[in-house]
DRENVO-732121 format. One record per residue (C-alpha): residue in one letter; x, y, z. Coordinates in steps of 0.05 Angstrom, whole numbers, plus 5000, padded with zeros to 4 digits. Example, Ala and Ser with C-alpha at 12.3 -4.5 7.8 and 13.67 -1.06 7.14 Angstrom:
2
A524649105156S527349795143
//
This chain:
430
M493848365291A488048815270A490248755197W490847995202I483947905232R480748315176L482747815122P476847345109G476246615088L482546285061T485946955048N491446845100G492846145072T493146324999L499046604961W497647204916A500647294847E507947514851D508547244922G508746544891G509946634817I515947104825F518647184895L517846474921R520646184856Q526846624863A527746464937M527345714924D532345744867S537746114905R541546144970F539246585027L538647315005N541347174935G537547564882V534048064928M536048624880D533748264818P529048664773Y521948464756D517748824704G522249434705Y523049534780L526549294842H522348964896L527148924954L522448835013P518148284982R524247894961L527347955031L520847705063A520347125014H527246885035L525546975108A518846625104L521646045064R527145885114T523445975180G518445405179P515144835140L513244975068E505944815084A505345445126Y509145895078A502946275055E500946415127R507946655145I507947115084S501147395104W503347495176L509847825157S506248285109C501148485161A506748595211C510249055162V503849465155G503349505230L510649735236V509350265184G503750525227V508050525290A513650885253V508951415227F506051515297F513051645324L515952035266S509952505260R510352735333P514553365320Y509353615270V502653335293S501953525366R495053215378L495552495401G488952325367G491452575300R497752145305L493751535325L489251615265L495251695219A498051055249V491950615240I489850835170P494350325133A491949725173L484649945172L484050215102P477249985077I479749745009G485849395038P483248685046L480648654975E487648544946V493348944978L493248735051G496748105075N501447985016T508348234999A506648374926N502949004948L507149235007H509949784962W503550184970Y504750225045M511850465035L508951095004W505451235070L511951205109V516851585064P514752305075W515652235150L522451915141L524652525101I522453075149H523452765218P528953175254A534552685267R540352965307T544852355316L548851945267A545451305289F538451595278N540351865210G543151185192G536650845212L532551335171A537251235112A536450475116L528850515119A528451025062F532950595019V528649975030A522350385014A525250684951S528150014929T521149724936E516950284905I519350744850Q513551224860T517051474923V520251954873L514052374885F516952584952V523652834926P521453564936L521453405011V528853255005V530153974984L525654235039A528853805092V535953995072R534354745068T531354745138H536854285167R531753765189Q536053155174W539952815118G539252065130G532451955099S534352385039V540751995025G537151325031L531451544986L535951834931L540451214931G534450744926L531351154871A537851174832M538050414832Q530650394812F531750844752I537950464730T533849834734Y528150144695A532850374640S536249694636F530049264642P524149674616R517249554643S512549164597V506849534565S499849234561K497749074491D490649324504A492649994534V488150564512P489251324508W487551704571D484052364581L483152824641G475852614649M477351884660V483052054708L478652504750I472952004751G477751444767W480951824824L474252024856T471051334848Q477150904864G480951344914G474651674942M468551214938S472650604960N473250945028I465751035034E462650425000S466349755005S462149434950A464649634881S458449354848S454149824890V458250414865G457250184793V449750104803A449350794836W452851104776T447550824729Y442251194770F445751844788G451351914738G456652434753A452552704811L455252104851L462052464852I459252974901I460452464956P468052374946V468853114930A465653274998L470252775031L476353135001L473853845014T472153715088P479353685112V481254265066V476054715100A478054455168G485354575153A483955295132A480555405199K486655145236G491855565201R496355615141E501155045158T495554545170L492054765106L498354665065A499453975095V492253775081V492754025009A499253645001F495952995023V490153104975G495053284920V499152644932S492752244930A491152544861A498252464836L498651734855W492251574818F494451984758A500851584753A497150924761Q492151094706V497051394657F501950804661N496550254665N490750534626R486649944603P479649914575F476749764644M479650434667A476550864612Y471351124660S469351754621S466751324564F463450764605T456550534585D451450314638E453249594623E460649744637W458950114701L455249494725K461949124719F465749664757D470949404806F475949694854L483249644834R489549564875Y491850234849A486450554892A489850364958A495150914961P490551484937A485251254986M490251255044F492551965030A485352205023L483951935092G490552205117A488152905100L482552815151A487552585204I492053185191A486153655194M484053355260G490953345292G493753985263F500554085231R506254535251W512654575210S515755055261Q517854565314E519455085366T511955195376Q510454455387G507254265451I506254985475P499055095499G495255565455T499355485392I493255165359A487255615364S481855305407T475955675380R469255345375R469655345300V476354975301L473854485352R467654355311W471754195249E476353735290I470253355314I467453305244C474053055214S475352545269T468152295268V468152205192L474851845193I473251385252T466451215221I469751035154L474950595188A469950255233F464750095180G470049885130Y473649425179F470548765156P470548745080P465148385040T470347955005S477647864986A480647694919R483547064949A478446885002D476546244963G483745984958P486945574931S489545344999W497145314997E497544835056E492844325025Q496744344959I503544244993T500843695038G498043334977G504443454938R508643164995A504242534995A504842474919C512442534921A512942014976A508541534938D512441584872P520041604879R520641764805L516542404811A521043024803E516243584820V509043754836P505044384819A502244874869F497645444848V496746164872A491146664865P488446964821R486446374778G488746434707W494746874722G500446734675L505446524729G500446224776R503345524773V509345424820A513444794810I515644494877S521444014875C520043324905N527043324934R524943924976L518443604997R521542925013T526943225057N523043845082D529244225064N528344965049E535445075027R537445074954R536744414916
//
């Protein structure tokens, strides 16, 4: 509910990109659940395709965009609930687990593009996967549930391969096997798909260098947590240049110092979260490097056009997650969990806990209501379908009507709706 409320204007009533141009098209052209393992641009997108089928067949077409938005927000909420539960053996502090749980729904950059649509649910799968792999499951049913969730996550987001080292760690320490099996099976299918249907390469891709990757990570994955206006970040760079990066660097170093004060295991967990944040941005920039991502060579005029990208969502989440881990503490040795005194309660440790929790809560609170959303201005899906239904009723010879999705100008933004479907209100195959 908190995620849904955050979305401004017509965001909840507008379809975004692949939600209409790819996933809805496929759902309308097939029977229920057919094609859910079809490739698109080199990858599988299992969860979005499942939700497209579900949303299409559970209500009138006019409300399809709202159902997609609601289902997407519900998935983000369920990810948070799952992380809260799965992290309990390792994060003993209730406050730390609560913060880990709410970060996906309250991520400051979320409403700009990634929150409330299925096309970007894959970023949130990355938040869930590490906990699926390390949670100590002792029963066959629990392992089966973890395997199913990990398979859905890996079949939705190929970058879950980043967490394969946790498979080795979980197996060596006898934590569980379900999540590992599900992840590896899903990744195997992803890489077979990638080899069979290669991802397209942008014609305007440019060479990357370490400088643009570092600047991109710190501005996109760091500054997006602190300043919700991308234009303000661009303007600030024209005044302060690279000195602006002191702010995101401080945001990343704070949990590292706090983790060091709390002990080796917490420090390693915090460093891992920061490392994952950096790795996810590195992958995004290397595979998608376009002229508008060449930050190390930007002129002042280009900085004034700076904008946040969807690729910043996952790095930003893990950067904030480091603060939550530093606040709640982390213990890999489960036998010490819940025993008073296992986490040193010195004044220094308490002070760092207060600092980390205050910084994180402040970021989430001030970033709750975004200045805008990429689809806040529509086009309204309900109005288009209502108008299309009227047009089909008025002209028996009309075969189909167009409906458009955001963003405007996207290559597959025009969705053809059959008049047979609109005249009969039938959401089964025609």
